[in-house]
TIDRENKOL-884972 format. One line per 3 residues: their letters; for each residue x, y, z of C-alpha. Coordinates in pm, whole numbers. Layout:
<pts>
a) X,Y,Z  ...
</pts>
This chain:
<pts>
mys) 2753,-446,399  2403,-530,524  2252,-320,244
vlf) 2456,-501,-21  2367,-845,113  1999,-755,138
vif) 1987,-634,-226  2179,-941,-350  1954,-1180,-159
cca) 1632,-1017,-283  1757,-1013,-642  1869,-1376,-626
lav) 1533,-1495,-491  1342,-1294,-748  1552,-1408,-1045
ggs) 1541,-1773,-941  1169,-1768,-872  1092,-1583,-1195
wfv) 1223,-1874,-1404  969,-2114,-1256  686,-1858,-1266
gkl) 774,-1791,-1631  739,-2159,-1716  406,-2168,-1532
gaw) 288,-1858,-1717  385,-1992,-2059  213,-2322,-1978
gms) -102,-2139,-1872  -118,-1888,-2159  -37,-2130,-2444
dpv) -279,-2372,-2607  -263,-2716,-2442  -38,-2963,-2621
ast) -227,-3278,-2525  -595,-3342,-2591  -640,-3481,-2240
gfr) -521,-3395,-1891  -559,-3106,-1649  -454,-2829,-1886
hgm) -693,-2942,-2159  -968,-2984,-1900  -925,-2626,-1781
drl) -961,-2492,-2134  -1274,-2702,-2183  -1413,-2553,-1860
fit) -1337,-2200,-1982  -1514,-2277,-2310  -1816,-2411,-2122
vgg) -1833,-2094,-1913  -1754,-1844,-2189  -1918,-2010,-2486
rfv) -1866,-1846,-2824  -1694,-1545,-2664  -1383,-1753,-2591
tre) -1373,-1972,-2901  -1351,-1713,-3179  -1002,-1638,-3307
qnw) -932,-1264,-3313  -700,-1045,-3518  -527,-754,-3344
kqy) -817,-513,-3400  -1078,-753,-3261  -849,-843,-2970
tls) -795,-475,-2888  -1166,-397,-2910  -1252,-682,-2674
llv) -987,-560,-2431  -1117,-202,-2436  -1483,-304,-2399
fna) -1400,-529,-2104  -1204,-252,-1931  -1486,-4,-1989
iif) -1727,-248,-1824  -1508,-309,-1519  -1461,67,-1483
lva) -1838,118,-1470  -1888,-170,-1225  -1615,-39,-993
ygi) -1755,314,-1013  -2104,190,-931  -1995,-11,-628
lai) -1794,278,-486  -2082,519,-544  -2332,315,-341
qqy) -2105,132,-94  -2293,276,205  -2600,71,101
lpl) -2414,-256,34  -2334,-542,275  -1998,-616,444
npd) -1976,-268,591  -1933,-333,964  -1764,3,1029
gag) -2026,208,844  -1810,353,563  -2004,635,398
sme) -2021,778,48  -1717,910,-137  -1688,1245,-315
asl) -1765,1219,-690  -1421,1315,-825  -1258,1075,-577
ifh) -1482,792,-702  -1378,876,-1060  -1010,883,-964
tac) -1029,555,-772  -1208,376,-1057  -952,509,-1308
sft) -668,414,-1078  -765,52,-1024  -892,-4,-1379
snt) -555,107,-1515  -358,-119,-1273  -214,196,-1113
nlq) -375,181,-768  -285,541,-686  -485,618,-372
hys) -615,960,-277  -800,805,18  -715,601,326
ges) -831,244,270  -920,148,626  -1155,442,677
als) -1293,527,330  -1396,186,197  -1622,-95,316
yfs) -1510,-458,303  -1748,-506,9  -1576,-225,-184
qif) -1231,-354,-90  -1311,-704,-218  -1555,-662,-507
sim) -1438,-328,-644  -1071,-300,-549  -937,-654,-505
wlq) -1135,-783,-804  -976,-519,-1025  -638,-609,-881
yvt) -682,-951,-1042  -833,-864,-1378  -612,-565,-1457
pat) -278,-751,-1430  -451,-1038,-1610  -522,-790,-1890
glc) -150,-712,-1904  -70,-1081,-1939  -327,-1105,-2218
vla) -151,-827,-2408  183,-1004,-2361  42,-1333,-2493
alc) -116,-1160,-2795  210,-979,-2866  403,-1306,-2855
rgl) 163,-1467,-3102  190,-1173,-3339  569,-1173,-3325
sgk) 565,-1546,-3393  392,-1475,-3724  40,-1576,-3629
esm) -226,-1347,-3776  -462,-1465,-3502  -381,-1304,-3169
gnf) -582,-1569,-2988  -893,-1472,-2793  -889,-1203,-2527
hmd) -1158,-1358,-2308  -988,-1699,-2310  -653,-1538,-2227
lmr) -816,-1342,-1946  -946,-1658,-1781  -619,-1841,-1838
stf) -407,-1569,-1681  -643,-1524,-1387  -712,-1885,-1294
lll) -392,-2058,-1406  -133,-1805,-1290  -250,-1522,-1067
ipl) -491,-1702,-835  -262,-2003,-765  34,-1776,-690
cvi) -177,-1548,-471  -313,-1840,-269  42,-1955,-199
val) 168,-1609,-105  -139,-1528,107  -93,-1850,307
ilv) 274,-1766,361  181,-1417,478  -80,-1551,722
lgg) 181,-1787,863  412,-1487,893  159,-1291,1098
vim) -39,-1084,845  -403,-1069,957  -698,-1219,770
tfd) -1046,-1159,911  -1392,-1033,816  -1458,-897,1164
gsa) -1490,-522,1207  -1246,-293,1382  -1109,-404,1718
qal) -1151,-187,2027  -860,-154,2265  -787,37,2585
tle) -445,204,2595  -224,229,2903  -343,587,2942
gvk) -703,463,2958  -797,597,2614  -1023,391,2390
qti) -854,306,2058  -1016,177,1738  -787,-57,1539
arg) -888,-121,1178  -851,-474,1038  -993,-695,763
pva) -907,-956,495  -557,-815,466  -343,-1119,368
afv) -551,-1196,59  -544,-829,-37  -166,-794,7
aik) -89,-1104,-198  -246,-972,-519  -136,-618,-433
qlg) 227,-729,-454  212,-999,-722  -12,-806,-961
tng) 195,-486,-958  -106,-318,-805  28,-140,-499
ggf) -292,-6,-345  -271,-72,28  -550,-205,248
fgv) -434,56,500  -343,414,420  22,366,516
nst) 44,58,293  311,-201,377  462,6,656
hpf) 158,-108,859  234,-413,1078  -97,-572,979
ena) 14,-566,613  380,-643,676  423,-822,1006
sff) 792,-921,1024  1128,-930,851  1019,-1258,692
tnm) 701,-1113,541  898,-807,431  1132,-1031,233
vet) 839,-1221,79  662,-901,-20  979,-741,-159
val) 1045,-1039,-387  677,-1054,-487  705,-699,-624
vii) 914,-808,-923  875,-1183,-962  590,-1181,-1219
pma) 728,-884,-1418  1058,-1073,-1437  874,-1389,-1534
cvw) 704,-1206,-1823  1037,-1195,-2005  1068,-1574,-1978
ifg) 703,-1612,-2087  796,-1420,-2401  1092,-1651,-2460
hmt) 887,-1968,-2417  590,-1852,-2627  804,-1726,-2918
grm) 1067,-2000,-2895  1341,-1736,-2860  1493,-1790,-2518
kda) 1824,-1626,-2618  1640,-1306,-2709  1458,-1325,-2376
avi) 1787,-1371,-2190  1935,-1059,-2354  1627,-851,-2268
fcv) 1624,-989,-1913  1990,-893,-1863  1932,-540,-1993
mfi) 1646,-495,-1749  1840,-652,-1462  2143,-426,-1514
mla) 1919,-121,-1475  1748,-271,-1168  2077,-358,-998
vna) 2230,-16,-1066  1919,161,-937  1911,-53,-622
gca) 2280,6,-554  2253,381,-610  1941,416,-395
nyf) 2101,234,-103  2418,441,-139  2237,776,-156
esa) 2005,681,127  2293,580,357  2372,951,402
psp) 2191,1150,674  1856,1293,575  1859,1662,473
afa) 1610,1711,754  1904,1660,995  2161,1857,797
gmd) 2431,2005,1022  2358,1768,1308  2612,1518,1439
ids) 2450,1203,1301  2629,888,1193  2626,840,813
gsn) 2459,502,839  2167,608,1056  1923,759,806
leg) 1599,613,937  1381,922,892  1064,804,717
kel) 1170,438,727  1003,140,888  1236,93,1185
rfg) 1188,-286,1189  1353,-320,847  1598,-32,846
qag) 1735,186,570  1819,-108,337  1467,-246,351
gst) 1311,89,264  1559,177,-11  1542,-161,-182
wsv) 1162,-164,-167  1147,187,-317  1351,70,-619
ftt) 1167,-258,-669  823,-96,-641  900,184,-891
ass) 1089,-43,-1130  797,-287,-1144  513,-30,-1169
ngs) 383,-163,-840  358,141,-618  321,-19,-276
vgs) 556,135,-21  773,-1,259  882,348,362
mhd) 760,701,301  899,807,-36  852,1173,54
sln) 1123,1118,318  1379,979,75  1694,1182,24
pls) 1669,1393,-295  1886,1164,-507  1715,852,-368
gli) 1383,1003,-470  1535,1071,-812  1623,702,-847
smi) 1260,609,-781  1148,857,-1046  1402,721,-1295
gmw) 1251,375,-1255  912,519,-1354  1048,752,-1624
lnv) 1212,463,-1806  915,235,-1721  1088,-71,-1871
iyg) 1290,-206,-1576  1061,-510,-1580  764,-275,-1541
gvg) 406,-383,-1478  271,-734,-1528  272,-790,-1905
vgf) 282,-423,-2000  638,-379,-1873  759,-607,-2149
vnm) 525,-429,-2391  700,-100,-2311  1040,-262,-2367
fly) 915,-401,-2699  860,-43,-2816  1227,31,-2747
ivv) 1325,-294,-2921  1149,-166,-3235  1343,162,-3210
avf) 1674,-19,-3146  1620,-253,-3442  1531,38,-3670
isg) 1834,244,-3567  2067,-54,-3597  1937,-135,-3944
mmv) 1982,223,-4062  2339,235,-3926  2451,-67,-4130
grs) 2245,19,-4439  2003,-274,-4419  1628,-293,-4393
pey) 1554,-332,-4020  1406,-668,-3925  1277,-822,-3605
mgr) 1199,-1191,-3579  1226,-1226,-3955  989,-944,-4045
kve) 1074,-599,-4172  1033,-304,-3937  925,-13,-4152
tre) 800,343,-4115  454,238,-3994  591,36,-3702
mkf) 842,307,-3614  572,576,-3603  357,365,-3371
all) 653,291,-3140  763,654,-3116  408,775,-3055
ail) 369,531,-2766  712,617,-2621  658,995,-2644
ahp) 310,981,-2489  474,890,-2156  683,1209,-2112
lfi) 407,1421,-2265  166,1338,-1984  434,1366,-1713
lgg) 591,1693,-1824  270,1853,-1949  79,1778,-1629
tav) 369,1888,-1409  403,2216,-1599  33,2301,-1563
faa) 11,2219,-1191  349,2366,-1095  259,2696,-1263
gsw) -81,2738,-1102  -269,2714,-776  -397,2363,-853
gtd) -52,2234,-761  121,2504,-558  -160,2524,-302
tvl) -144,2150,-233  228,2094,-167  348,2060,191
nkg) 700,2176,110  767,2483,-100  1065,2517,-333
fhg) 1248,2232,-500  1090,1953,-297  743,2089,-358
fse) 814,2078,-731  935,1718,-689  608,1628,-515
ily) 409,1750,-816  650,1585,-1059  636,1254,-872
eft) 256,1248,-873  232,1282,-1250  524,1042,-1299
ssa) 353,780,-1085  23,831,-1267  170,808,-1617
ann) 381,504,-1525  74,332,-1375  274,300,-1055
gsg) 67,439,-770  326,548,-512  357,912,-416
feg) 544,1182,-231  275,1204,31  350,1559,136
lad) 100,1641,-138  -263,1714,-49  -380,1541,-364
ntv) -745,1466,-283  -880,1768,-471  -1103,1785,-777
pwn) -824,1904,-1015  -579,1639,-896  -840,1361,-904
iat) -955,1438,-1258  -614,1517,-1408  -432,1213,-1272
glv) -732,990,-1342  -725,1082,-1711  -345,1044,-1728
mll) -364,696,-1577  -621,577,-1831  -455,732,-2136
nrf) -105,613,-2055  -233,266,-1977  -410,203,-2303
ipi) -217,406,-2563  95,182,-2542  -122,-131,-2535
ils) -317,-35,-2848  -11,75,-3045  195,-231,-2944
lai) -81,-465,-3059  -102,-264,-3382  273,-314,-3438
ags) 245,-687,-3366  -52,-718,-3604  137,-528,-3874
laa) 445,-749,-3840  237,-1067,-3835  77,-974,-4167
krp) 415,-943,-4340  589,-1219,-4528  891,-1349,-4333
spe) 1230,-1249,-4470  1495,-1522,-4505  1792,-1491,-4272
tig) 2119,-1392,-4440  2472,-1312,-4331  2371,-947,-4291
tlh) 2070,-1014,-4067  2081,-831,-3736  2081,-1085,-3453
tdt) 1884,-966,-3154  2009,-1242,-2922  2363,-1104,-2878
plf) 2529,-885,-2614  2588,-626,-2888  2217,-579,-2945
ggv) 2166,-575,-2568  2406,-280,-2551  2221,-99,-2831
llg) 1888,-159,-2654  2026,-36,-2323  2164,273,-2493
cvl) 1830,351,-2656  1646,331,-2326  1900,543,-2137
fvg) 1957,807,-2404  1589,860,-2471  1518,876,-2097
all) 1804,1120,-2036  1706,1351,-2321  1343,1364,-2214
flp) 1375,1388,-1836  1719,1530,-1748  1601,1895,-1748
vav) 1311,1831,-1513  1536,1616,-1288  1769,1914,-1251
lgp) 1481,2145,-1160  1361,1911,-883  1566,1643,-705
vae) 1910,1752,-825  1851,2117,-731  1720,2006,-390
hla) 2030,1793,-334  2265,2077,-429  2074,2317,-204
cvf) 2119,2077,89  2491,2026,18  2579,2389,-33
</pts>
């Protein structure tokens, strides 16, 4: 009963809060209505700072080019800071240089909004690197996702101009992300999360042993980590560390923060396109999948861990790998929310999840549309909307249309290419590493679970998630390079192709609505959309699920 109430309470807080965040996001990302006032003044300030770079209207190609150039620049800046951090200030604990492939992986990870960590934050990075390389990227990369969402909304509304990427970047950063992060960081500090620029504390244990306790500007880091679907922890153990997650209260705040902006992105779409009914249908489809995943994960995780198979343990006492302060429900719910939202922060050790609970986390990343990452989660769902519209149109013998514009072969090819890139990187990478020493020599557990560790790593990379089955010794040159490339490719391929689809639709003449027009704001279309997501996901990933988590579960049972 506690598990059910915890899931319901978290979902209710997230859904209610997402409505208000969605209104704030639409207000911040849209052009100001009035020619005076705070909102107009902020845009004038952005124009003063950005000059001609923020005033030029851009079509989808120019918008995409600006986005890619900006991300290339931030990648190089992050790489440079990490490469010379030992010579930079704010390094009270004397963090040294990082290995070259690890620097590449870390820069790829945080540039792609994945935040997959092959290092331990409290020992590998200086405060300067944490703030100006890592935390900075944790703001601008989710802001990039919001920019893509805003451009997509404009294209679907029939505007040939997608806006201006640099203006959208400043709007999303200063009018949405920073205000929300300030509020959440203050709440976390009040809840006991630490915030200091002092170096590590020295303590003397009861046994008389000297202990070094890492600390730093944690509350500010955690706020954007959770809200920006970033996930990279200040500490190696992420939000299982009491300095990152101090109490049951902060655990609730951080759990809700995992999904609140991804949820709000659906409402931003509704406000910016003027199609709130469409947004409500999409929101419900996503929420059904989230609720089912959360319920299944809590149910599967309520059984004893396979590690204690055959022992006389009560069925409700599976706390192996969990944060004992929050119990099984806290860990299970977090694992679903963090993989459904492409966040990747952890409130328990995912490697300790029961096989089917681990499968639920993978399903959230395989589908990658259960709210997903900030901005890009809705972009991924848009690709399935294109497929659902096309299939529905073909079934009734009409030309497929979405928002009054025909969906034709060009749009369908782009959507399918973006959708199929996701399983290609997951399954291809898993096959290569599972068949050779690059992967088999790095798994802690042989057999089915070892295969799941490799599968999870590529799943997390391709979904831009960042969590992991940490029985994997993944800080090797092959792992760093392979997952780094997967993170970058699967971040930008869907973005580029989605903007291309929006630009193509915007250039078409609107079709008048008739009695035969497919309405995308009905429960019927919601069912078609849900079916497309589930059937495509099942066809692509069911075989590999059987080889890993399902086989492990059956081996434990029998």
